[in-house]
C-alpha positions as CSV (number, residue, x, y, z in Angstrom):
1,M,116.2,53.4,57.6
2,Q,112.5,52.7,57.6
3,V,109.6,55.0,56.8
4,T,106.4,54.7,59.0
5,P,103.4,56.9,59.7
6,E,105.2,58.2,62.7
7,V,108.2,59.3,60.6
8,W,106.0,61.1,58.0
9,V,103.9,62.9,60.9
10,S,107.0,63.9,62.9
11,S,108.7,65.2,59.7
12,L,105.8,67.2,58.5
13,S,105.2,68.6,62.1
14,G,108.8,69.6,62.2
15,A,108.8,71.2,58.7
16,A,105.6,73.1,59.7
17,A,107.3,74.6,62.8
18,L,110.1,75.4,61.0
19,L,108.2,77.3,58.5
20,V,106.2,79.2,61.0
21,A,109.3,79.9,63.1
22,G,110.8,81.6,59.8
23,Y,107.4,83.8,59.5
24,S,107.7,84.8,63.4
25,W,111.3,85.9,62.8
26,R,110.3,88.2,60.2
27,L,108.4,90.0,63.1
28,R,111.1,89.7,65.4
29,S,111.0,93.4,66.7
30,A,107.1,92.9,68.0
31,P,106.9,91.9,71.8
32,G,107.4,88.3,72.3
33,A,108.2,87.4,68.7
34,R,112.0,86.2,69.4
35,A,110.6,83.9,72.3
36,L,107.9,82.6,69.8
37,T,110.7,81.8,67.2
38,A,112.8,79.9,69.8
39,F,109.8,77.9,70.9
40,L,109.0,76.8,67.3
41,L,112.6,76.1,66.6
42,A,112.7,74.1,69.7
43,A,109.5,72.2,68.6
44,A,110.8,71.7,65.0
45,L,114.0,70.0,66.4
46,W,112.1,68.0,68.9
47,A,109.8,66.8,66.1
48,A,112.8,66.4,63.5
49,G,114.6,64.2,66.3
50,N,111.5,62.2,66.6
51,A,111.5,61.5,63.0
52,A,114.8,60.3,63.1
53,Q,114.6,58.3,65.9
54,A,111.5,56.6,64.4
55,A,113.3,56.1,61.1
56,A,116.4,54.5,62.5
57,T,116.6,50.7,62.9
58,T,119.7,50.4,65.2
59,L,119.9,51.1,69.0
60,P,122.7,53.6,68.9
61,Q,121.2,55.6,65.9
62,K,117.9,55.8,67.9
63,L,119.5,57.1,71.0
64,V,121.6,59.4,69.1
65,A,118.5,60.9,67.8
66,V,116.9,61.1,71.0
67,D,119.8,62.9,72.5
68,V,119.2,65.6,69.7
69,Q,115.6,65.6,70.7
70,Y,116.5,66.8,74.2
71,V,117.7,70.1,73.0
72,G,114.6,71.0,72.0
73,I,112.9,69.7,75.0
74,A,115.3,71.8,77.0
75,V,114.5,75.0,75.1
76,A,110.8,74.7,74.4
77,P,109.5,75.1,78.3
78,V,111.5,78.3,78.9
79,A,110.7,79.8,75.3
80,W,107.1,78.9,76.1
81,V,107.0,80.7,79.3
82,V,108.7,83.9,78.0
83,F,106.4,84.3,75.2
84,A,103.2,83.7,77.4
85,A,104.5,86.4,80.0
86,R,105.4,89.1,77.2
87,Y,102.0,88.2,75.3
88,A,100.0,88.7,78.5
89,D,102.0,91.8,79.4
90,R,103.9,90.2,82.3
91,D,107.4,91.5,81.4
92,S,107.9,92.2,85.0
93,W,108.1,88.7,85.7
94,L,111.1,88.0,83.4
95,T,113.8,89.3,85.7
96,P,117.3,87.9,85.3
97,R,116.5,85.8,88.6
98,T,113.4,84.2,87.2
99,L,115.0,83.5,83.9
100,G,117.9,81.8,85.6
101,L,115.7,79.5,87.7
102,L,113.7,78.7,84.8
103,C,116.9,77.4,82.8
104,V,118.2,75.2,85.9
105,V,115.9,72.3,85.1
106,P,116.4,72.2,81.4
107,L,120.4,72.6,81.8
108,V,120.5,69.7,84.1
109,T,118.1,67.6,81.9
110,L,120.1,68.2,78.9
111,T,123.4,67.3,80.8
112,V,121.7,64.2,82.3
113,A,120.8,63.2,78.8
114,W,123.9,63.2,77.2
115,T,125.7,61.5,79.9
116,N,123.1,59.0,80.9
117,D,125.5,56.1,80.2
118,S,127.5,56.9,83.5
119,H,124.6,57.3,85.9
120,A,121.2,56.0,84.4
121,L,119.2,59.0,85.9
122,L,117.3,59.7,82.9
123,R,117.1,56.4,81.2
124,T,117.7,53.2,83.1
125,G,117.0,51.0,80.1
126,A,116.4,50.9,76.3
127,A,115.9,48.2,73.6
128,L,114.4,47.6,70.4
129,E,111.2,45.7,69.6
130,R,110.0,44.4,66.1
131,A,106.5,44.1,65.5
132,G,105.0,44.1,61.8
133,G,108.4,44.7,60.4
134,V,108.5,47.9,62.1
135,V,111.7,48.7,64.9
136,T,110.5,50.5,67.7
137,L,112.4,51.8,70.7
138,T,111.3,51.1,74.3
139,R,112.7,52.8,77.4
140,E,112.7,52.4,81.1
141,F,112.9,55.8,82.6
142,G,114.7,56.7,85.5
143,P,114.0,59.3,88.4
144,W,115.3,62.6,86.6
145,F,112.9,62.1,83.7
146,W,110.1,62.2,85.9
147,V,111.3,65.6,87.3
148,A,111.9,66.9,83.8
149,W,108.3,65.7,82.8
150,A,106.8,67.5,85.9
151,Y,108.7,70.6,85.1
152,F,107.4,70.5,81.5
153,G,103.7,70.2,82.8
154,V,104.4,73.1,85.2
155,T,105.7,75.5,82.5
156,N,103.1,74.5,80.1
157,T,100.4,75.0,83.0
158,I,102.1,78.6,83.6
159,G,102.2,79.6,80.2
160,T,98.6,78.6,79.2
161,G,97.3,80.2,82.6
162,L,99.0,83.6,81.3
163,L,97.1,83.1,78.0
164,L,93.8,82.4,79.7
165,A,94.1,85.3,81.9
166,A,95.0,87.3,78.7
167,L,91.8,85.8,77.0
168,V,89.7,87.0,79.8
169,R,90.5,90.4,79.8
170,S,91.1,90.8,76.1
171,P,88.3,92.5,73.9
172,P,86.8,90.4,71.2
173,A,89.4,91.6,68.7
174,F,92.1,89.8,70.5
175,R,90.2,86.8,71.3
176,G,90.7,85.0,68.1
177,Q,94.4,84.7,68.3
178,V,94.5,83.6,72.1
179,V,92.0,80.8,71.4
180,A,94.1,79.6,68.5
181,V,97.2,79.8,70.6
182,L,95.6,77.7,73.4
183,A,94.0,75.3,71.0
184,G,97.6,74.6,69.3
185,V,99.5,73.8,72.6
186,S,96.6,71.9,74.1
187,V,97.0,69.0,71.5
188,P,100.5,67.9,72.2
189,A,99.9,68.3,76.2
190,V,96.8,65.8,75.5
191,A,99.1,63.6,73.3
192,Q,101.7,63.3,75.7
193,V,99.3,62.1,78.5
194,A,97.8,59.6,76.3
195,Y,101.2,58.4,75.2
196,F,102.4,57.7,79.0
197,A,99.1,56.4,79.8
198,G,99.4,53.8,77.0
199,A,96.5,55.0,74.9
200,S,98.6,56.4,71.9
201,A,101.6,54.9,69.9
202,F,102.5,58.0,68.7
203,E,105.0,60.1,70.9
204,P,103.6,63.5,71.8
205,E,106.2,65.5,69.7
206,A,104.6,64.0,66.5
207,F,101.8,66.7,67.2
208,V,104.0,69.8,67.5
209,G,102.8,70.5,63.8
210,V,99.3,71.1,65.3
211,T,101.0,73.8,67.5
212,A,102.8,75.1,64.5
213,L,99.8,75.3,62.5
214,A,97.7,77.1,65.3
215,F,100.6,79.7,65.6
216,G,100.5,80.2,61.7
217,Y,96.9,80.7,61.8
218,A,97.1,83.2,64.6
219,L,99.9,85.1,62.7
220,S,98.3,85.2,59.7
221,Q,94.7,85.7,60.0
222,H,94.7,87.4,63.7
223,S,97.8,89.4,63.4
224,L,99.4,87.9,66.5
225,L,102.5,89.8,67.4
226,D,101.4,92.6,65.1
227,V,98.4,93.4,67.7
228,V,98.6,91.9,71.0
229,P,97.1,92.7,74.5
230,V,100.4,94.1,75.4
231,A,100.3,96.5,72.7
232,R,96.7,97.6,74.0
233,D,97.9,98.0,77.5
234,T,101.0,100.1,76.6
235,L,99.3,102.3,73.9
236,V,95.7,102.7,75.1
237,E,96.0,102.6,78.7
238,E,98.8,105.2,78.6
239,L,96.4,107.6,76.6
240,D,95.2,111.0,78.3
241,D,92.1,110.4,76.0
242,G,89.2,108.1,76.9
243,V,88.9,105.2,74.7
244,L,85.6,103.0,74.3
245,V,85.4,99.8,72.0
246,V,82.0,99.1,71.2
247,D,80.7,96.1,69.6
248,A,77.9,95.7,66.6
249,T,75.1,95.4,69.2
250,G,76.2,98.7,71.1
251,R,77.7,97.4,73.9
252,V,80.9,98.5,75.5
253,V,83.6,95.8,75.4
254,D,86.6,97.7,76.4
255,A,87.7,100.7,78.1
256,N,91.0,102.5,79.1
257,R,91.7,104.0,82.5
258,A,91.2,107.5,80.9
259,A,87.7,106.9,79.8
260,T,86.5,105.6,83.5
261,R,88.3,108.6,84.9
262,L,86.5,111.2,82.9
263,L,83.1,109.5,82.7
264,D,83.4,108.8,86.5
265,T,82.4,105.2,85.9
266,T,84.2,101.8,86.7
267,D,81.8,99.1,85.5
268,V,81.5,100.5,81.8
269,V,82.2,97.2,80.1
270,G,79.2,95.4,79.3
271,E,77.0,98.4,79.5
272,P,75.1,99.8,76.4
273,V,77.1,102.7,74.9
274,G,73.9,104.9,75.2
275,R,73.6,104.5,78.7
276,V,77.4,105.4,79.2
277,L,77.6,108.4,77.2
278,S,73.6,109.2,77.2
279,D,73.0,111.4,74.2
280,R,76.6,112.7,73.7
281,L,77.2,110.8,70.3
282,D,74.5,112.9,68.8
283,G,76.5,116.2,68.4
284,E,80.2,117.4,67.6
285,A,79.8,120.0,70.5
286,P,81.9,119.5,73.9
287,V,79.7,118.3,76.7
288,S,80.1,118.8,80.4
289,V,80.7,115.8,82.7
290,T,81.7,115.2,86.2
291,D,84.9,113.3,86.7
292,A,85.9,110.6,89.5
293,E,87.4,113.6,91.4
294,G,83.9,115.6,91.3
295,R,85.2,118.4,89.1
296,E,83.5,119.3,86.1
297,R,85.5,118.6,82.8
298,W,84.5,119.1,79.2
299,V,84.9,116.4,76.6
300,A,84.5,115.9,72.9
301,V,83.3,112.6,72.0
302,T,84.2,111.4,68.2
303,E,83.8,107.9,66.9
304,S,85.1,105.8,63.9
305,G,84.3,102.3,62.6
306,L,86.0,99.1,63.2
307,D,86.5,96.3,60.6
308,N,84.1,93.9,62.7
309,D,81.4,96.4,62.5
310,G,82.3,97.7,65.9
311,T,83.0,101.3,67.0
312,L,85.8,103.0,68.4
313,V,84.6,106.1,70.6
314,R,87.1,108.5,71.8
315,V,86.6,110.6,74.6
316,R,89.0,113.7,74.3
317,D,89.5,116.0,77.4
318,V,89.0,119.7,76.0
319,T,88.5,121.4,79.3
320,D,91.2,123.8,78.8
321,L,90.3,124.6,75.2
322,E,86.6,124.8,76.1
323,R,87.3,127.0,79.3
324,K,89.3,129.5,77.2
325,R,86.7,129.6,74.4
326,R,83.7,130.3,76.9
327,E,86.0,132.7,78.7
328,L,86.6,134.7,75.4
329,A,82.9,134.6,74.6
330,R,82.1,135.8,78.2
331,E,84.8,138.6,78.0
332,N,83.1,139.7,74.6
333,D,79.7,139.8,76.3
334,R,81.2,141.7,79.0
335,L,82.8,144.3,76.8
336,N,79.5,144.6,75.1
337,R,77.6,145.2,78.1
338,V,80.1,147.8,79.2
339,A,79.8,149.7,75.7
340,D,75.9,149.5,75.9
341,T,75.8,150.9,79.1
342,I,78.3,153.8,78.3
343,S,76.5,154.5,75.2
344,H,73.0,154.4,76.7
345,D,73.1,155.3,80.3
346,V,76.1,157.7,80.5
347,R,75.1,159.7,77.4
348,S,72.0,160.8,78.5
349,P,73.1,162.1,81.8
350,L,75.9,163.9,80.1
351,T,73.7,165.4,77.7
352,V,71.4,166.8,80.6
353,A,74.7,168.1,82.5
354,S,76.0,169.7,79.4
355,G,72.7,171.5,78.8
356,S,72.3,172.4,82.3
357,L,75.7,173.9,82.5
358,A,75.0,176.0,79.3
359,L,71.9,177.3,80.8
360,A,73.6,178.0,84.1
361,R,76.2,180.3,82.1
362,E,73.6,182.3,80.7
363,T,71.1,182.5,83.8
364,G,73.2,181.8,86.7
365,D,70.2,179.9,88.1
366,A,71.4,177.5,91.0
367,E,68.6,175.0,89.8
368,D,70.5,174.7,86.6
369,F,73.9,173.9,88.6
370,E,72.0,171.4,90.7
371,R,70.6,169.7,87.7
372,A,74.0,169.4,86.2
373,A,75.2,168.1,89.5
374,R,72.5,165.5,89.9
375,A,73.3,164.3,86.3
376,L,76.9,163.9,87.0
377,D,76.1,162.1,90.1
378,R,74.2,159.6,88.0
379,V,77.1,159.2,85.6
380,E,79.3,158.4,88.7
381,R,76.9,155.7,89.7
382,V,76.7,154.2,86.4
383,V,80.6,154.3,86.0
384,D,80.8,152.6,89.3
385,S,78.2,149.8,88.6
386,T,79.8,149.4,85.1
387,V,83.3,149.1,86.5
388,R,81.7,146.6,89.3
389,A,80.0,144.6,86.3
390,A,83.1,144.4,84.4
391,R,85.2,143.2,87.3
392,T,82.8,140.5,88.0
393,D,84.3,137.2,87.1
394,L,81.8,135.7,84.5
395,G,84.2,133.0,83.2
396,V,83.8,129.2,82.9
397,P,82.7,128.2,86.4
398,E,85.3,126.4,88.4
399,R,82.8,123.8,90.3
400,E,83.2,122.6,93.5
401,R,81.0,121.9,96.7
402,V,79.9,125.2,98.1
403,D,78.3,125.5,101.5
404,L,75.5,128.0,100.9
405,G,75.6,129.4,104.6
406,S,79.5,130.1,104.5
407,V,79.3,131.8,101.2
408,A,76.1,133.9,102.2
409,R,77.7,135.1,105.5
410,D,81.0,136.0,103.3
411,A,78.9,138.0,100.6
412,W,76.9,139.8,103.4
413,E,80.2,141.1,105.1
414,T,81.2,142.6,101.8
415,S,77.8,144.2,100.6
416,E,76.6,147.6,101.5
417,T,73.6,146.6,103.5
418,G,73.3,149.3,106.3
419,D,71.3,148.0,109.4
420,A,69.7,145.1,107.6
421,A,70.2,141.5,109.0
422,L,70.9,138.3,107.3
423,E,69.1,135.0,108.3
424,V,70.5,131.6,107.0
425,E,67.5,129.4,107.6
426,S,69.0,126.1,106.3
427,T,72.1,125.6,104.4
428,G,73.4,122.8,102.2
429,T,76.0,122.6,99.4
430,V,75.7,123.2,95.6
431,L,78.2,122.3,92.8
432,A,79.2,125.8,91.7
433,D,81.9,128.4,91.6
434,R,82.4,130.1,94.9
435,A,83.6,133.3,93.8
436,Q,80.7,133.5,91.3
437,V,78.1,132.6,93.8
438,R,79.4,135.2,96.2
439,S,79.2,137.7,93.7
440,L,75.5,136.4,92.8
441,L,74.4,137.1,96.5
442,E,76.2,140.3,96.8
443,N,74.2,141.8,94.0
444,L,70.9,140.2,95.6
445,F,71.8,141.6,98.8
446,R,72.6,145.1,97.5
447,N,69.3,145.0,95.5
448,A,67.1,143.9,98.2
449,V,68.3,146.8,100.9
450,A,69.1,149.6,98.3
451,H,66.1,149.3,96.1
452,G,63.5,147.1,98.1
453,D,64.2,148.8,101.6
454,A,64.6,145.4,103.0
455,T,65.4,144.8,106.8
456,T,65.9,141.3,106.6
457,V,67.3,138.9,103.7
458,T,66.9,135.3,104.2
459,V,68.9,132.3,102.2
460,R,67.4,128.9,102.5
461,A,68.5,125.6,100.8
462,T,65.5,123.9,98.9
463,D,65.3,120.5,97.2
464,A,66.1,122.0,93.8
465,G,68.6,124.7,94.8
466,F,68.3,127.6,97.1
467,V,66.2,130.5,97.7
468,V,66.9,134.4,98.5
469,A,64.1,136.2,99.8
470,D,63.7,139.6,101.7
471,D,60.9,141.5,103.5
472,G,61.1,144.8,101.4
473,T,58.6,146.4,99.1
474,G,59.3,143.7,96.3
475,I,59.0,144.0,92.7
476,A,55.9,144.5,91.0
477,A,54.5,141.6,88.9
478,G,54.5,143.7,85.6
479,E,58.1,144.5,86.1
480,R,59.2,140.9,87.0
481,G,59.7,139.6,83.3
482,R,62.1,142.5,82.7
483,V,64.3,143.0,85.7
484,F,67.0,140.8,84.5
485,D,67.6,142.7,81.2
486,T,70.9,144.7,81.3
487,G,70.2,148.2,81.9
488,Y,66.6,148.0,83.1
489,T,65.8,149.4,86.5
490,T,62.7,150.2,88.7
491,S,64.5,153.0,90.4
492,D,65.8,156.4,89.2
493,A,69.0,155.8,91.2
494,G,69.5,152.4,89.7
495,T,71.8,151.3,86.8
496,G,70.1,148.0,85.9
497,L,73.1,146.0,86.1
498,G,73.0,144.1,89.3
499,L,70.1,141.6,88.3
500,S,71.6,141.1,85.0
501,I,74.8,140.1,86.6
502,V,72.6,137.6,88.6
503,Q,71.1,136.2,85.5
504,A,74.5,136.0,83.8
505,I,76.0,133.8,86.8
506,A,73.0,131.7,86.8
507,D,73.2,131.2,83.1
508,A,77.0,130.4,83.3
509,H,76.2,127.5,85.9
510,G,73.2,126.3,83.7
511,W,70.7,127.2,86.5
512,I,67.1,128.3,86.3
513,V,66.4,131.4,88.3
514,S,62.5,132.6,88.8
515,L,61.3,135.7,90.7
516,D,58.1,136.0,92.6
517,A,56.6,137.6,95.8
518,A,58.0,136.4,99.1
519,E,55.6,135.6,102.0
520,T,57.2,138.6,103.8
521,G,56.1,140.9,101.1
522,G,59.4,141.4,99.4
523,A,61.1,139.8,96.6
524,R,61.8,135.9,96.3
525,F,64.4,134.5,93.9
526,A,64.6,130.9,93.3
527,F,67.5,129.0,91.9
528,D,66.8,125.7,90.3
529,T,70.8,124.2,90.1
530,G,69.4,121.1,88.5
531,S,70.5,118.8,91.4
532,E,69.6,118.3,94.7
533,T,71.5,120.1,97.6
534,R,73.4,117.8,99.9
535,A,71.0,119.1,102.5
536,A,68.0,117.8,100.7
537,Q,69.5,114.6,100.2
538,Q,70.3,114.1,103.9
539,Q,66.6,115.1,104.7
540,K,65.3,112.7,102.1
541,A,67.4,109.8,103.6
542,E,66.1,110.8,107.1
543,R,62.7,110.5,106.0
544,R,63.2,107.0,104.5
545,D,64.9,106.0,107.7
């Protein structure tokens, strides 16, 4: 037996690989842990076999040690590919057929190594050389050795490629572990090339200790197997909530599919979080966003700190909850409006009717009966208007692209407009709740004809939204600031609810409504929807062309 530097290096490498394999086995329930343990055990046996071969001084002893090495050589490439695939979330590759094919060359190599004396396919010759008092083994390799060597290179390349792919798509929190593993497996590969090129006297298996130490570092310092990209994919990607990882400089370094769907963006990684979320981090109240399908959603944005001074931002879809909350608030407002109308507008004519009937009983004067009848007619109109207002759906708008011309014509058909005419001068689409827009237009049409004596009502799309104008008597400048108030009316026959419904629907959509005189002398209601109509966008595009 002889003790040389190669014996020491190989022994230490084998011991290191064995220790890290034990550590990895403790985490065997984690994805890839069993494959990593098998790889490290194979590396330990490979290195230990090399130590035994280097320490032996007779040819039979050295060849037995080499045969032991081939057990590790056969297991290592298969275990390496399996580990890399599991780490990189490529479990779908590991089918029984693939695993079977991966094992063909290693099994043949092991069989050929143990039966080499009968065919010399792996080794055509072996001899001892003595230099400086050290006995070394020299070998002439057969054709199968180079097949096995090529197979080892291919599997090493596949595994390394999978890790590189994981490195590219991993957030910074995972990159330390990937770099450590890549560095560890690269040293023996370089040593192997150097050995066969004659640039190194040490066999490559002597350096597997570097691989073991790299894995040990990744396991202990970077939570390899505890937190790996596969965990990120299976957990974060399957969440219904959007998740953004923001680094210390305020840039988004990772985002799951739910985040890109809710925020209607694809190239979010690398962007400043302020640009992605605007000012949404400034408050805890849900905010409105338009998702990838063009639907309005409500999201709650929360954040929490990470160990690396980064931030984890959670974008939670609270659309259903927010709609219910807003619906409840609007139902309460609706009930309050009904109560206010009944207490104010119904009580007064009822008092008149009661007093008139009392006088009629005493005097029998027909005028008293007529006054009571008019008061009761007023009550009926108030009740009808109140019921109509109560039935108007002022819930959270279900926004979609609504064609102004189409909804205006539908609203005209169901409005009491007599002989008046509707003109749709230009049309376009707005993002709105169709049923609510129809109710808004019905109230405007009814108001124009019944209280403004309009003969023509015009609907027109604008750059800012849309306009409804008429050729009636209009609304005096001094009255325009109050006509949207609930219960306010400029007509004895009015109830003051129609235009308040218009204002409520506009508020529900976040629109700004303004009132001025139309060119035709009537009233002109302009709605700023906060975004251009599709017609305006097309007109601008045509002007640019």
